[in-house]
Each structure stands twice: as C-alpha cells, then as structure tokens.
C-alpha positions as CSV (number, residue, x, y, z in Angstrom):
1,M,39.5,162.8,91.8
2,F,40.4,165.1,89.0
3,L,41.9,165.1,85.5
4,T,42.1,167.7,82.7
5,I,43.0,167.4,79.0
6,S,43.9,170.6,77.1
7,T,44.7,171.3,73.5
8,T,45.5,174.4,71.4
9,G,44.2,175.2,68.0
10,V,44.8,177.1,64.7
11,P,42.1,178.8,62.5
12,E,41.7,175.7,60.3
13,R,41.6,173.4,63.4
14,P,40.1,175.2,66.3
15,A,40.8,173.9,69.8
16,T,37.1,173.5,70.4
17,D,37.2,170.5,68.1
18,L,38.0,168.7,71.3
19,G,34.3,168.8,72.1
20,F,33.5,166.9,68.9
21,L,36.1,164.3,69.6
22,L,34.9,163.7,73.2
23,H,31.2,163.9,72.2
24,K,30.8,166.5,75.0
25,H,29.6,170.0,74.2
26,P,32.0,172.7,75.6
27,G,29.0,174.9,76.5
28,K,27.5,172.4,78.8
29,A,28.3,170.8,82.2
30,Q,27.3,167.2,82.1
31,S,27.0,164.5,84.8
32,F,27.1,160.7,84.5
33,S,26.4,157.9,86.9
34,T,29.2,155.3,87.3
35,T,29.6,152.2,89.3
36,C,31.6,154.2,91.9
37,G,29.9,157.6,92.0
38,R,29.1,160.5,89.8
39,A,31.4,161.7,87.0
40,H,31.1,165.4,85.9
41,V,32.5,166.7,82.6
42,F,32.9,170.5,82.1
43,Y,35.2,172.9,80.3
44,P,37.1,175.5,82.4
45,E,38.1,177.2,79.1
46,A,36.9,176.7,75.5
47,D,37.8,179.0,72.6
48,A,39.4,178.6,69.2
49,E,42.9,179.0,70.6
50,R,42.7,176.8,73.7
51,C,40.3,174.3,75.1
52,T,40.4,172.3,78.3
53,V,38.0,169.5,79.4
54,A,37.9,168.4,83.1
55,L,36.7,165.1,84.4
56,L,35.7,165.2,88.1
57,L,34.8,162.0,89.8
58,E,32.9,162.1,93.1
59,V,33.5,158.7,94.7
60,D,30.9,157.2,97.0
61,T,33.2,155.3,99.3
62,V,30.3,154.0,101.5
63,A,28.6,152.6,98.4
64,L,31.8,150.9,97.4
65,V,32.0,149.1,100.7
66,R,28.4,148.1,100.7
67,R,28.8,146.5,97.3
68,G,31.8,144.6,98.6
69,R,34.5,146.6,97.0
70,G,37.4,148.3,98.7
71,K,37.2,146.1,101.8
72,G,40.2,146.1,104.0
73,R,42.2,142.9,104.4
74,G,42.2,141.1,107.7
75,G,40.0,141.8,110.7
76,A,42.0,144.5,112.5
77,P,40.1,147.7,113.4
78,D,42.5,149.9,111.3
79,A,41.7,147.7,108.3
80,A,38.0,148.2,108.8
81,L,38.4,151.9,109.3
82,A,40.5,152.0,106.0
83,Q,37.3,151.1,104.2
84,Y,36.0,154.6,104.9
85,V,39.1,156.7,105.4
86,N,41.4,156.3,102.4
87,D,42.6,158.2,99.3
88,R,40.0,156.8,96.8
89,P,38.0,160.0,96.5
90,Y,41.1,162.1,95.8
91,A,43.9,160.1,94.0
92,A,43.7,158.8,90.5
93,S,43.1,155.1,90.3
94,S,41.2,152.4,88.5
95,L,38.1,154.3,89.6
96,L,39.1,157.2,87.3
97,S,40.1,154.7,84.6
98,V,36.6,153.2,84.6
99,A,35.1,156.6,84.5
100,L,37.2,157.5,81.5
101,G,36.1,154.4,79.7
102,N,32.4,155.1,80.5
103,V,32.3,158.8,79.8
104,F,34.6,159.0,76.8
105,S,34.0,155.6,75.3
106,S,33.6,156.8,71.7
107,A,36.8,159.0,72.0
108,L,38.7,156.0,73.4
109,R,37.8,154.0,70.3
110,G,38.7,156.9,68.0
111,V,35.1,157.3,66.7
112,C,33.8,160.8,65.7
113,N,31.0,160.8,63.2
114,A,30.7,164.6,63.2
115,R,34.4,165.1,62.3
116,P,35.5,161.7,60.9
117,E,38.8,163.0,59.7
118,Q,39.8,164.3,63.2
119,P,40.4,161.2,65.4
120,G,43.4,160.0,63.4
121,L,45.1,163.4,63.5
122,P,47.7,164.1,66.2
123,R,47.2,167.3,68.1
124,P,48.9,169.3,70.9
125,L,47.8,167.7,74.2
126,R,48.4,168.5,77.8
127,V,47.1,166.1,80.5
128,E,47.2,167.0,84.2
129,V,46.5,164.8,87.1
130,P,46.9,166.6,90.4
131,A,47.3,163.5,92.6
132,L,48.5,160.2,91.2
133,P,49.7,157.3,93.3
134,A,53.0,156.2,92.0
135,R,54.2,152.9,93.5
136,G,57.7,153.0,92.1
137,G,58.1,156.7,92.3
138,P,58.6,159.4,89.6
139,A,61.2,157.3,87.9
140,L,58.6,154.7,87.1
141,V,56.2,157.3,85.8
142,H,58.8,158.4,83.3
143,R,59.6,154.8,82.3
144,L,55.9,154.2,81.6
145,F,54.9,157.3,79.7
146,E,58.1,158.5,77.9
147,P,58.4,155.5,75.5
148,L,54.9,156.4,74.3
149,G,55.9,159.9,73.1
150,W,55.1,162.0,76.2
151,N,57.1,164.7,77.8
152,V,56.7,163.9,81.4
153,T,56.7,166.0,84.6
154,A,56.1,164.0,87.8
155,D,56.6,166.2,90.8
156,P,56.5,164.4,94.1
157,V,53.9,165.6,96.6
158,P,55.3,166.2,100.1
159,L,53.8,164.5,103.0
160,D,53.3,167.8,104.8
161,T,54.5,171.2,103.5
162,A,54.8,172.3,107.1
163,F,57.3,169.5,107.9
164,P,59.5,169.1,104.8
165,E,61.8,166.8,106.8
166,W,59.1,164.2,106.6
167,G,59.9,163.8,102.9
168,D,57.7,163.0,100.0
169,S,54.5,161.0,99.8
170,R,53.9,158.2,97.3
171,Y,51.9,160.6,95.2
172,V,53.0,162.8,92.3
173,R,51.5,165.7,90.4
174,L,51.5,164.4,86.8
175,V,51.8,166.6,83.6
176,L,52.0,164.9,80.2
177,E,52.6,166.9,77.0
178,S,52.8,165.8,73.4
179,D,52.4,167.1,69.9
180,T,52.5,163.7,68.2
181,L,49.7,161.7,69.7
182,T,46.0,161.5,68.9
183,L,43.4,162.0,71.6
184,A,42.4,158.3,71.4
185,E,46.0,157.2,72.0
186,A,46.2,159.5,75.0
187,L,43.0,158.1,76.5
188,R,44.2,154.5,76.0
189,H,47.5,155.3,77.7
190,L,45.7,156.8,80.7
191,Y,43.1,154.0,80.8
192,V,45.8,151.4,81.3
193,L,48.6,153.2,83.1
194,L,46.6,155.0,85.9
195,P,45.7,151.7,87.6
196,V,49.1,150.3,86.9
197,L,50.8,153.2,88.8
198,D,48.3,152.9,91.6
199,D,49.0,149.1,91.5
200,A,45.5,148.2,92.7
201,K,42.0,147.8,91.3
202,H,38.7,148.4,92.9
203,Y,37.0,145.4,91.2
204,W,37.6,141.7,90.8
205,V,39.8,141.0,87.8
206,S,38.3,138.3,85.6
207,P,39.7,136.6,82.5
208,D,38.0,139.1,80.2
209,E,40.4,141.7,81.5
210,V,43.0,140.1,79.3
211,D,41.0,140.9,76.2
212,K,40.4,144.4,77.4
213,L,44.1,145.0,78.0
214,L,45.1,143.8,74.6
215,R,42.3,145.8,72.9
216,V,43.2,149.0,74.6
217,G,46.9,148.3,74.4
218,E,46.8,147.6,70.7
219,G,49.6,149.5,68.8
220,W,51.7,150.4,71.9
221,L,51.8,147.7,74.5
222,P,53.4,144.9,72.5
223,G,56.6,147.0,72.0
224,H,56.6,148.8,75.4
225,P,59.9,148.2,77.3
226,E,57.9,147.8,80.6
227,Q,55.3,145.4,79.0
228,R,55.7,142.7,81.7
229,L,55.3,145.2,84.6
230,I,52.3,146.8,83.0
231,T,50.6,143.5,82.3
232,S,51.3,142.1,85.7
233,R,50.0,145.1,87.6
234,Y,47.0,145.7,85.3
235,L,45.9,142.1,86.0
236,T,46.6,142.6,89.8
237,R,49.4,140.0,89.6
238,R,47.1,137.1,88.9
239,W,49.8,134.9,87.4
240,S,47.5,132.8,85.2
241,L,46.0,135.8,83.5
242,T,49.4,137.6,83.3
243,R,50.9,134.6,81.6
244,Q,48.1,134.3,79.2
245,A,48.3,138.0,78.3
246,L,52.1,137.8,77.8
247,E,51.8,134.8,75.6
248,R,49.3,136.6,73.4
249,L,51.5,139.7,73.3
250,E,54.4,137.5,72.3
251,L,52.3,136.0,69.6
252,L,51.6,139.5,68.3
253,R,55.2,140.3,68.3
254,L,56.2,137.1,66.5
255,A,53.5,137.5,63.9
256,E,54.6,141.0,63.1
257,S,58.4,140.8,63.8
258,D,59.3,139.8,60.3
259,D,57.6,142.8,59.0
260,S,58.7,145.2,61.8
261,D,62.3,144.1,61.6
262,V,62.3,144.6,57.9
263,Q,60.6,148.0,58.3
264,E,63.2,149.1,60.9
265,I,66.0,148.2,58.5
266,D,64.3,149.8,55.6
267,N,63.8,153.0,57.6
268,A,67.4,153.0,58.6
269,V,68.5,152.7,55.0
270,A,66.0,155.3,53.8
271,E,66.8,158.0,56.4
272,E,68.9,160.1,54.0
273,T,66.9,163.3,53.9
274,E,63.8,164.5,55.6
275,T,62.2,165.4,52.3
276,E,62.7,161.9,50.9
277,E,59.5,159.9,50.4
278,K,58.9,157.2,53.0
279,P,59.5,153.8,51.6
280,T,56.6,151.3,51.3
281,P,57.0,148.6,54.0
282,L,58.2,145.3,52.7
283,A,55.1,143.6,54.2
284,V,52.9,145.8,52.0
285,Q,55.0,145.1,48.9
286,R,54.7,141.4,49.6
287,R,51.0,141.6,50.1
288,D,50.6,143.6,46.9
289,A,52.7,141.0,45.0
290,I,50.5,138.1,46.3
291,L,47.3,139.9,45.4
292,A,48.6,140.6,41.9
293,A,49.5,136.9,41.4
294,L,46.0,135.9,42.6
295,R,44.4,138.4,40.2
296,G,46.5,137.1,37.4
297,A,45.4,133.6,38.1
298,G,41.7,134.6,38.1
299,A,41.2,133.0,41.5
300,A,37.9,133.4,43.3
301,R,38.2,130.9,46.2
302,V,41.5,131.3,48.1
303,L,43.2,129.6,51.0
304,D,45.6,131.6,53.2
305,L,47.7,128.8,54.8
306,G,49.4,130.0,58.0
307,C,47.2,133.1,58.1
308,G,48.4,134.3,61.4
309,Q,46.6,137.5,62.5
310,G,44.6,137.6,59.2
311,Q,46.2,140.6,57.4
312,L,46.0,138.9,54.0
313,V,42.5,137.6,54.7
314,Q,41.4,141.1,55.5
315,A,42.9,142.4,52.2
316,L,41.3,139.7,50.2
317,L,37.8,140.4,51.7
318,R,38.1,144.0,50.5
319,D,37.9,142.7,46.9
320,P,34.5,141.3,45.9
321,A,36.2,139.2,43.2
322,Y,37.1,136.7,45.9
323,T,33.9,134.8,46.7
324,E,35.4,132.6,49.5
325,V,38.5,133.2,51.6
326,V,39.7,130.6,54.1
327,G,42.4,131.3,56.7
328,L,44.1,128.3,58.3
329,D,46.6,128.4,61.2
330,V,47.8,125.9,63.8
331,S,47.5,128.5,66.6
332,M,44.0,129.1,68.1
333,R,45.4,132.3,69.7
334,A,46.4,133.6,66.2
335,L,42.9,132.7,64.9
336,T,41.3,134.5,67.8
337,I,43.3,137.6,67.0
338,A,42.4,137.3,63.3
339,S,38.8,137.0,64.2
340,R,39.0,140.3,66.2
341,R,40.9,142.0,63.4
342,L,38.2,141.0,60.9
343,K,35.4,141.8,63.4
344,L,33.6,138.5,62.6
345,D,31.1,139.0,65.4
346,R,29.9,142.2,63.8
347,M,30.2,141.3,60.2
348,G,27.1,141.3,58.0
349,E,25.6,138.0,56.9
350,R,26.7,138.3,53.3
351,Q,30.2,139.2,54.1
352,A,30.5,136.6,56.8
353,A,29.5,133.9,54.3
354,R,32.7,134.7,52.3
355,V,35.2,134.0,55.1
356,K,36.1,131.0,57.3
357,L,38.9,130.6,59.9
358,L,40.1,127.1,60.5
359,Q,42.5,125.5,62.9
360,G,44.8,122.9,61.4
361,S,48.3,121.8,60.7
362,L,50.0,121.7,57.3
363,A,51.9,118.7,58.4
364,Y,48.7,116.6,57.7
365,T,46.4,116.3,54.8
366,D,43.0,118.0,55.3
367,R,40.0,117.4,53.2
368,R,38.6,120.9,54.1
369,L,41.4,122.4,51.9
370,Q,40.4,120.6,48.6
371,G,38.8,122.2,45.6
372,Y,40.1,125.8,45.9
373,D,41.4,128.0,43.1
374,A,44.5,129.2,44.9
375,A,46.5,128.8,48.1
376,V,49.0,131.2,49.6
377,L,52.0,130.3,51.8
378,S,53.3,133.7,52.8
379,E,56.4,133.6,55.0
380,V,55.4,130.1,56.2
381,I,57.8,127.5,54.9
382,E,60.9,128.9,56.8
383,H,59.1,128.3,60.1
384,V,58.9,124.5,59.3
385,D,61.7,122.1,60.3
386,L,63.3,120.9,57.1
387,P,62.5,117.2,57.8
388,R,58.8,118.1,58.0
389,L,58.8,120.1,54.8
390,P,57.9,117.1,52.6
391,A,54.8,116.6,54.7
392,L,53.7,120.2,54.1
393,E,54.5,119.8,50.4
394,Y,52.3,116.8,50.0
395,A,49.4,118.3,52.1
396,V,49.3,121.4,49.9
397,F,50.5,120.3,46.4
398,G,49.5,116.6,46.5
399,A,46.3,116.4,48.6
400,A,44.7,119.9,48.5
401,R,46.0,120.6,45.0
402,P,44.7,124.1,44.3
403,R,45.2,125.3,40.7
404,T,47.6,128.0,41.8
405,V,50.0,128.1,44.8
406,V,51.8,131.3,45.8
407,V,54.9,130.8,48.1
408,T,57.0,133.6,49.6
409,T,60.1,133.3,51.7
410,P,63.1,135.5,52.7
411,N,66.1,135.7,50.5
412,V,69.0,135.1,52.8
413,E,71.5,136.7,50.3
414,Y,69.8,140.1,50.9
415,N,70.5,140.0,54.6
416,V,73.9,141.6,54.1
417,R,72.2,144.8,53.0
418,W,70.7,145.3,56.5
419,E,73.3,146.8,58.7
420,T,71.2,146.1,61.9
421,L,71.2,142.4,61.2
422,P,74.3,140.7,62.6
423,A,76.2,138.5,60.2
424,G,75.1,134.9,60.2
425,H,71.8,135.6,61.9
426,V,68.4,134.9,60.4
427,R,65.7,137.5,60.3
428,H,63.6,135.9,63.0
429,G,64.4,133.6,65.9
430,D,61.7,131.1,64.8
431,H,63.1,130.7,61.3
432,R,64.4,127.1,60.9
433,F,66.2,128.1,57.7
434,E,66.5,130.9,55.1
435,W,67.4,130.0,51.5
436,T,69.4,131.5,48.8
437,R,67.8,132.2,45.5
438,A,69.4,129.0,44.1
439,E,68.2,126.9,47.0
440,F,64.6,128.2,46.8
441,R,64.5,127.7,43.0
442,D,65.9,124.2,43.3
443,W,63.2,123.3,45.9
444,A,60.4,124.9,44.0
445,A,61.4,123.2,40.7
446,K,61.5,119.7,42.4
447,V,58.1,120.3,44.0
448,A,56.6,121.4,40.7
449,G,58.0,118.3,38.9
450,R,56.7,115.9,41.5
451,H,53.2,117.2,41.5
452,G,52.6,118.4,37.9
453,Y,52.9,122.1,38.3
454,T,54.9,124.7,36.5
455,V,56.6,127.5,38.5
456,E,57.6,131.1,37.9
457,F,59.6,133.3,40.2
458,V,58.9,136.9,41.0
459,P,61.1,139.3,43.0
460,V,59.4,141.2,45.9
461,G,61.0,144.4,47.0
462,P,64.0,146.2,45.5
463,D,65.8,143.7,43.2
464,D,69.5,144.3,44.1
465,P,71.7,143.4,41.1
466,E,74.2,141.5,43.3
467,V,72.1,139.8,46.0
468,G,68.5,139.9,44.6
469,P,65.3,141.0,46.3
470,P,64.6,140.8,50.1
471,T,61.7,138.4,49.5
472,Q,61.5,135.7,46.8
473,M,58.1,134.5,45.5
474,A,57.2,131.4,43.5
475,V,53.9,131.0,41.6
476,F,53.0,127.4,41.0
477,T,50.4,126.7,38.3
478,T,48.8,123.4,37.2
479,G,48.6,122.5,33.5
480,T,44.8,122.9,33.7
481,E,45.1,126.4,35.0
482,K,47.6,127.4,32.3
483,E,45.3,126.0,29.6
484,A,42.3,127.9,31.1
485,K,44.3,131.2,31.1
486,A,45.5,130.7,27.6
487,A,41.9,130.0,26.5
C-alpha cells in the first residue's frame, strides 16, 4: 500500500520545507508501528526545487485476522480464505488512512513549531495513489475531490493487460494536483475520502467516529455536494451515527448560513476588479459593532444569548476587560460545538474561570442570567415566532435586566440589493420574520418604554441612502447605566 506527496519550491520557499511540515527529515528513512503493520516514510527525491515523500504501509493480514479484524462474512470456505487472500496489502483503504493519521498527526492538525508560518500557506501539491478501490468508478472520484479544489486524474486499472476484453477492475490510479490547498487540507481530504471510496473499514465504527469525521471535515465537509454519501460511507452506513452526523452538519450550516449567504452576496457585488480590496464579511462587521457597543458601555460581565457555535464568546475572551462571559443556547449540539471551538477541555484554569456555556430557552425566565452588565441578542429575535417574542422580551429585559442589551437583526429593506436573493424571500429558511427599519424601531421603542430603557440605533454594514444597512442594531441602556457613564 503506497502513497506519495510531492511539492515544488522557489528560493524563498524551498520544496524541502515539506520535511518541516510533516515532521519527518528528508535525509532519513523512518519506520513506525501501526495497528495493522509497519509504516515506512522516506523521500525518493528531496532538493530545493522538488521534494517527494512516500508512505509505504506493510500490512500484516494474519495479525488483522487474529485480532478479529478483516473476517469474512458467513461460514463458506471462500469467505474464510478471503481473510488471507485479499487486496488489503496493496490497495489504499482505511488502513492507509489510519497510518496517515498516526504518522503525520501534527501535519494533519496544521501544526509546525519549526516553521509556524508555513502550515497556513497553500503550496503546489501532487498526490499519487497507485491502487485505489473506487466503488462508484472514476466518476465518483471526480465528484468527491474536484469540489475541494483538486485537478483529478483517475485512470481505471484493467483487470488483466493481457486480456483487455475483460474490461476494467474497480481500482483506479489516482493523481491529485492543486496549487491552492495547504498540506493539512490535503491530508484531511485523503484521511476521510480514502475509506469512503473503498466503502469499507477495517475496524468497528463507534460513536466517537462522528466527532472524528466532523473534526477532520471542518471547513470542507459541511458544504460538500456529496456530504450525505461521504458521511454514510465513512460511518459504514450505520444509520444512527449517520443521522447524528448529518444533523450536526446541518446545525453547522444553519449557524453559519446567515453569514455565508451574506458573504456570497457581498462577494458577487464586490467582484468588479481583481485588484479591488476584498470586502470585510458582514459577520465580522456585525461582531465588531457589538464589541464596540459593549466597550462603550464599559461592560465586564456579558451574556451572549443564543450563542450558537460561540464565535462571539471566543472574541470576547480575547479581551481581558471581560471578566465573565456566559454563552446560552437552547441547543446542546450547538453548545458542544462551541465547547470544541473554545477548547474548554484544554483551557487554562484562569481562562476557564471566565467562561460558562449554559443550556436554556429565552422563552422562560432564568435566574442564572441576572446581575450581568450586558446581554447580546445577535441575529436571534428573527428566529422566534412572533407570538413568543413577548416571552423573550420579558425574560431578557424584565427578569434578567442587564444594564445594557445589544440586539441585531436583518434589515429586510436591504434584501433588494442582493441579486442572488429571490424577491420576497427571507435570508434564511428558519427566519420567522425580517423587519423593516421602521418596524424594528417601533418594536425597540415599545420594549424600552415598557422596561425603563432608552434605545439608540446603529447601522451595521454599508448604509445605503435608500434602503439602509444590511443589519440593524439597537443598543438598550437603563437609566442607571446612563448615569454611570455620564459620571
């Protein structure tokens, strides 16, 4: 079982930097023990202009059988013989995927202490796999790799060159080439898609495989057009795990779709010249506006209500001025993703003491939310049914009653500026409503009057003279807070 990765270099970035990224010296041949045999790493060529690393996996098929892996199904003699006579030593599969994860674990994570600037840089890459099972044929290989930025060559391997009339086998010789991907991205693609194409795994798939898939698939799997097929095959068609993974991927998509839809539209509007500066994503502009409002209020203890994946919580924790940050969401899956994003399990004690993630609904009052300087409702209210909005209003402004409340929501009037958004459609399928500027101001003024706040309105994003900004923001302040700021 064999795989090579090649790159080319220039004087300021020699090709031998590949050795630093992989944590494997080009001048040495190294050998590693894996659960299925011995993995050998060596460099057939290594100079400043071109460098190639090879991973050779020697599979111990007898050991696999003795450990209970690779057993044939049924009791027929041919099934028993298949335990020892099969393609596992020669064709790329989950065995090679596991070896990649073991031998190149740091590179897979994008970690390189010796050259910390290198992992995030794209480089010319060429990956070759001489024998790859492709259940679905070359067409499926193209459908899996091309959306990720690869130029794909998948040449079918004939059953027997002496008898061409027998046709092709289910194996292909795979060549992937790209100038736009990082090494870590390439390794993650291979780690997931090699066993997907083989459509088999040599080990029992347990629930923690879902976490592994989402971790390695971060950044590319949620938007992949073959997401369902990849997920099902990677989890060996175990429906309960596949459904769980797909639900979590959908959650990721929903949590980010507001921002990604806006970003796609912004990019379409901004693509006038190649030299024009790339616009700042609306999500970033919105987060910056919220942080500016919180700084202006002098808040130290902040609630992020409807925190989702924890992007704002993460931004708040970067500023030591915020001594306590609480993220609350109704979805446990969202909180799990936020926990991973924040790396709570690896966070230092002092930093961990500043943050809490809570499960809860804004439709009910919650004593845990009382006594805070500020609360943020960023792109939350439009996801609430209008008849339930008064309950959220009372839970936040009446019961929790922070000194400052920051609310952002889409401005429906701006939707006409996005050519890719059909007329009459809201920005996201889960939006129960989207308000005009007048409707939002009317709601905010009534809320402020009922609960003893004053309110100011801030545009977020480009403020169009006809239809206003894409996002509208209201900053509610109690009389006590205004007096404190004046003093």
